[in-house]
C-alpha positions as a printed NumPy array, in Angstrom:
array([[  1.283,  -3.903, -15.124],
       [  2.491,  -0.85 , -14.72 ],
       [ -0.154,   0.907, -16.978],
       [ -2.971,  -1.141, -14.983],
       [ -1.632,   0.223, -11.668],
       [ -1.419,   3.697, -12.972],
       [ -5.403,   3.761, -14.394],
       [ -6.471,   1.664, -11.266],
       [ -4.827,   4.34 ,  -8.749],
       [ -6.111,   6.884, -10.415],
       [ -9.559,   5.732, -10.814],
       [ -9.47 ,   4.898,  -6.778],
       [ -8.468,   8.215,  -5.703],
       [-10.27 ,  10.482,  -8.474],
       [-13.565,   8.126,  -8.505],
       [-13.799,   6.813,  -5.327],
       [-11.8  ,   9.402,  -3.156],
       [-10.262,   6.467,  -1.102],
       [ -6.734,   6.624,   0.924],
       [ -3.433,   4.911,  -0.06 ],
       [ -3.602,   1.879,   2.461],
       [ -6.918,   0.785,   0.894],
       [ -6.018,   1.751,  -2.607],
       [ -2.447,  -0.841,  -2.22 ],
       [ -4.841,  -3.356,  -0.879],
       [ -7.658,  -2.75 ,  -3.805],
       [ -4.668,  -2.914,  -6.755],
       [ -2.469,  -5.909,  -5.002],
       [ -5.92 ,  -7.703,  -4.504],
       [ -6.828,  -7.432,  -7.883],
       [ -3.251,  -7.7  ,  -9.393],
       [ -3.036, -11.257,  -7.469],
       [ -6.734, -12.037,  -8.506],
       [ -7.86 , -12.601,  -4.059],
       [-10.797, -10.938,  -2.765],
       [-10.657,  -8.884,  -0.103],
       [-13.56 ,  -8.894,   2.342],
       [-15.196,  -5.358,   2.922],
       [-14.633,  -5.331,   6.396],
       [-10.824,  -5.274,   5.655],
       [-11.088,  -2.66 ,   2.996],
       [-12.911,  -0.373,   6.366],
       [-10.016,  -1.45 ,   8.224],
       [ -7.733,   0.352,   6.766],
       [ -9.917,   3.767,   6.165],
       [ -7.538,   5.256,   8.925],
       [ -4.191,   4.398,   7.401],
       [ -2.815,   7.283,   5.882],
       [ -0.109,   8.124,   7.271],
       [ -2.096,   6.801,  10.741],
       [ -5.061,   9.238,   9.986],
       [ -3.229,  11.945,   8.478],
       [ -0.81 ,  11.99 ,  11.703],
       [  2.204,  11.619,   9.148],
       [  3.455,   8.621,  10.709],
       [  3.973,   4.91 ,   8.74 ],
       [  3.377,   5.201,   5.144],
       [ -0.178,   3.583,   4.409],
       [  1.393,   2.458,   1.258],
       [  3.615,  -0.272,   3.49 ],
       [  0.035,  -0.98 ,   6.139],
       [ -1.938,  -1.875,   3.203],
       [  0.897,  -3.747,   1.584],
       [  1.616,  -6.019,   4.634],
       [ -1.928,  -6.293,   5.39 ],
       [ -2.303,  -7.765,   1.938],
       [  0.772,  -9.692,   2.567],
       [ -0.406, -11.133,   5.431],
       [ -3.535, -12.557,   3.767],
       [ -2.134, -13.532,   0.754],
       [  0.891, -15.442,   1.897],
       [ -1.683, -16.954,   5.168],
       [ -3.605, -18.546,   1.993],
       [ -0.534, -19.573,  -0.299],
       [  0.285, -21.821,   2.857],
       [  3.069, -19.818,   4.616],
       [  3.185, -20.054,   8.034],
       [  3.098, -17.264,  10.541],
       [  7.182, -17.056,  11.254],
       [  7.685, -16.794,   7.404],
       [  4.804, -13.841,   7.05 ],
       [  6.311, -11.794,   9.685],
       [  9.499, -12.462,   7.948],
       [  8.349, -11.088,   4.659],
       [  6.778,  -8.478,   6.253],
       [ 10.158,  -7.09 ,   7.99 ],
       [ 12.055,  -7.713,   4.94 ],
       [  9.322,  -5.695,   2.504],
       [  9.384,  -2.414,   4.955],
       [ 13.283,  -2.992,   5.239],
       [ 13.35 ,  -2.847,   1.03 ],
       [ 10.695,  -0.549,   0.582],
       [ 12.742,   1.764,   3.311],
       [ 16.106,   1.286,   0.971],
       [ 13.968,   2.18 ,  -2.16 ],
       [ 11.788,   5.21 ,  -1.23 ],
       [ 14.042,   6.746,   1.481],
       [ 11.59 ,   6.46 ,   4.618],
       [  8.507,   4.101,   6.079],
       [  7.006,   7.618,   7.124],
       [  4.578,   9.221,   5.61 ],
       [  5.955,  12.968,   6.907],
       [  9.007,  12.357,   4.543],
       [  7.408,  10.295,   1.994],
       [  4.476,  13.074,   0.714],
       [  5.839,  16.147,  -0.96 ],
       [  3.985,  18.808,   1.55 ],
       [  3.144,  16.894,   4.141],
       [ -0.747,  17.614,   4.994],
       [ -2.446,  21.018,   4.984],
       [ -5.741,  22.284,   4.066],
       [ -4.182,  23.78 ,   0.806],
       [ -2.406,  20.482,  -0.429],
       [ -4.072,  19.545,  -3.764],
       [ -5.851,  15.989,  -3.34 ],
       [ -4.04 ,  12.9  ,  -3.929],
       [ -0.863,  14.428,  -3.979],
       [  1.109,  11.177,  -3.969],
       [ -0.519,   9.426,  -6.919],
       [  2.62 ,   9.256,  -8.237],
       [  4.303,   7.564,  -5.248],
       [  1.363,   5.582,  -5.227],
       [  1.911,   3.905,  -8.27 ],
       [  5.506,   3.537,  -7.729],
       [  4.855,   1.768,  -4.399],
       [  2.158,  -0.34 ,  -5.413],
       [  4.83 ,  -1.486,  -8.594],
       [  7.055,  -2.143,  -5.577],
       [  4.979,  -4.308,  -3.509],
       [  3.583,  -6.383,  -6.611],
       [  7.607,  -7.2  ,  -7.691],
       [  8.313,  -7.567,  -4.139],
       [  5.287, -10.262,  -3.413],
       [  5.817, -11.832,  -6.718],
       [ 10.006, -12.685,  -6.138],
       [  9.165, -14.272,  -2.496],
       [  5.783, -16.305,  -3.766]])
């Protein structure tokens, strides 16, 4: 699973040049064998730190979007989904030290940044999300 995530994140970042939120959605949907509609993928186009504003991490946002879809599909109630999302955010914060892109991204955002500087964090975050979702289902 870790090798798959590492390879897939690299492909999505360097070949398709998509952001962390969409990468999380795509990877999790593939890992759980769930089809995500293109419109849903497009809804996450600006969720990399709130469009670069450096707010909530796109890995968290993409995972929360996926959890809403997946947990609904397996019959969880709205209250159960909300609770699972809250608990994921809390667990992510404990594991990585923040939910904010500003604090997680190594140097924030600047024109001189190399592309996809969060690739390692993305791999770790998606692996963490995958294990979390397995644990609650």
